[in-house]
N, C-alpha and C positions, 0 to 999 in steps of 0.2 A: 678508727680508719673509716672512710667513707668512699662510696663510689657512685658515679653517675654515668649513665649511658644514655646518650641523646644522638640521634641521627638527623641531619639536616639536609634538605634537598640542595642541589646545586643551584646557585643563583645565576643571574644573567651577567654577572661581571666577566669581563674578558679574562682568559686565562693564557699563561705561557704555554709553550710546548711541553708536554708532560715528559718527565725523565723516563729514559728507557727501562731502568730497573729500580725505580723509586716511586712506588705507588702507596704503600701503607707503611707509615713510619711511626715509631715509638720514640717519644722524646722523654728522656729521664732527666727531670729537673726543668720542667717547662716554663716555670716563671722566672728563671734567670734572665738577665738582661740580654745576652746573646741569643738565647733560645726564643725569646719573644720575637725578635726580628727574623730569625730563621723561619719560625712558624708562619709568619705573615707571608713571607715568599713562598712557602711551600703551599700555603692556602691558595694563592693566586694560581698555582700550577694545578690545582684541582686534586691535591693529594688527599688521602685518608689519614687522619692523625689520632694517635692515642697519647694523651698528655698526662704525665705523672708528676705530681709536686704535693707539697704539704697542704696548702690552703684550699679548701673546698671552695671558698668564695672567689678567690682569684682564678681558679679553674673554671668555674661557671661563667665568669666575665670573659675569659679567654675563649671559651667554648662558643659563646654567642658572637664574638667579634670575628673569629676565624670562619665561622659559617657564612657571615655577611661577605667576607672576603673571597669566598669561593671554594672553601674545603668541601670535599665530597661527603665527608663524615668526620665528626669530632667526637671522640669518647674521652672520658676523663677518669682518673683514679687518684684518690687522695691517700698519700703515704709519706712517711719520712724515710727517704732513700738512705740517709745515714744511719739508720737502724737496720742492721743486717737481718735481724728476725723478721722483718716485714717483706724481704725480698721474695720469698717463695709465694706469697700471696699476690705480689705484684705480677710476677711471671705467670701464675695461674690465671689471673684475670686476662693478661695479654694473650696467652695461648687459647683461651676460650672464646674471647670476643674478636681477635684478629689473628687467627691461627696461621695465616699466610703472610704475615708482616715480613717485609723484605729490607728494612733499614732500622737500625737502633742508633740513636744519637744521645750520648751522655753529656749533659751540659750543666751539672751542679757542682758546687764546691764551696769553699769557705776561705776566708783570708784573715786570720788574726794578726794583730800587731806583733812584729817580730819579738819585741821586748816582753810582751806577755808570754809568748812561747818560751823564752829564755828563762822567765822567772817562775814558770808553773809547769810541772810535768803533766798535769792534767790537761792544760791548754794544748801543750805539745802533742800529747797523744790524740786529742780530739782533732787537731789539724791533719794528722796522719790518717786518722780513722776516716774522716770525711773525705778527704781528697785522694786517698789512695786505696785503703782496705775496703771500704764499702764499695767504691767504684769497680775494683777488681772482682769483688764478689758477685755483684749483680751482673756484670758484663759476662762473667763465666757462665751464668744461667742462659742468657740469650744467645751467647756464641754457640753453646752445645746444640741448641735447636736448629740455628742456621747451618751448623756443620752437618747435622743429620739430613737436612734437606738440600744441601750442596747448592745454596744460593744465598744471595743477600750481602749486606754490608754492615759492619760495626764502625761507628766513628765515635770518637771521645775528644772532648775539649781538655787539653792539658795546659801548658803555658811555656813560653820561652824561659820563664824562671827556673825550669827544670833542666835547662842545658848546662848551667854551671852554678855552683853554690856561692852565693854572694852574701856578705855579712848582713846586708840589710833585709833579707828575706829567705834565709837558707832553709828554714823549717818548711814553709810553704813550698819553696823550690824543691826540696827533697821529696816531698809528697807527689808533686807533679812530675819530677824526674822519674820516681819509681813507677808512676802510672804509664809514663811514655815507654819505659823499658818493658813493662808488662805488655803493652800494645805491640811492641816489636816482636816479642815472642808469640803472642797470639796471632799476629799476621803470618808468621812462618807456619804455625800449627794449621791455620785455616786455608792456606793457600792451596793445598792439594784438593780441598773441597770446593774450591771456586768462590770462597767467601772473602770479600775485601775487607781490610782493616785500615782505617784512616786515622792517623794521629794529628790532631788539630792543635797548633801551637800559636796561639794569638800573642802579640805583644800587648802592652797595657791598653785596656778598652775602657771607654766611658760607661760605667755601670754603676749601680748602687753599691757593689762590692768594693769599688775603688775610689768612690767619692771622697773618701777621707785622705787619700794619698796626695802628697804635693804634686802640683802641675797637672792634676787630673784633667783639667779642661783642655789640655793638649794631647790627650790620648785619642786613639783611633775611635770613630764612631762605631757603634754595633751594627748599623746598617751595612757599612763597608765589610766588616768582618763576616756578617751573615751571607752577603753575596758571595764571598769567597767560599764559604762553607757549602752553600747549596750548589755553587759551581762544581766543586770537588765531588760531591755526592752525585751529581748528574754525569760528570765526565768519567768517573771511576779512577781518577788520579788526582794528585800523587799519593804515594803511601804516607808522606809526612807533608802537611800543609802549614806553612808559616803565613801568618796574616796579620797586618798587611805584609806583602811578599818581600818588602825591604828587610823585614826581621830575619829572613834566611841569611842575608849578607852580613847583617850586624852580628848575629849569633856565631857565624862562621869566624868572623874576626875576634870575637870575645874568646871563643875556644882556643884560639891560637896564642893567646897571652900566656907566657910562662908563669907557672905557679908562684915562683919567686917574686914576680912583679905583681901578680894578681892579688895575693894576699895583703898587699899593702894598699890596695885601692879601697877607698871609703864607700863606694856605692854598693 
């Protein structure tokens, strides 16, 4: 495990209007495809960022890039977020270096082939551990701190795949669905403390995680999804963000299909 702390002065690049309650942001899974685009937009807004991901080299590259784009400060911490034993150190680092953080965005995950998960209990458990168990564990640490301070926002990227179990990806969907349900309960718990919880449900997005999927070239671009996410963080709504927004209507229709019909569908 390694860590790097580097502060950069603000550059002369033009900045967008700062978010009203989004100044110091922790990104868990900073090297994911969606997170990369989110961070660029946050940098233009002059936010201070703490980036957490596995690769020290990729974090160093990101650090330099985001500083040039206008980030007030960029800190990095190298850790494998899927390993729950490392979470306490991640939280300790964040609490010490950014004690007044106001936003936490969870953006990491994995997507194994469905057939692999069906054929191996180990692969199945790994999918559940990365996408749900580890995510719930680390969000619990950060949520408790925000609850104590009565401020801030927790946001996490799940997936439309979690809205209904489909034969083509029900293991991945189960993990994302469990995370969405966890966030719903967390939202209710933190509401009296004034802490917002946003569940982010993207449709298929063009990222390295989805490159192997059929028709991936037709998926939404990460830039569009990132704009929606940053907009939700700034506006403070909605509680559940479908992005692109057409997926709210698609999934509403999908959820209305009777089970007797749905189980016969091959998708």
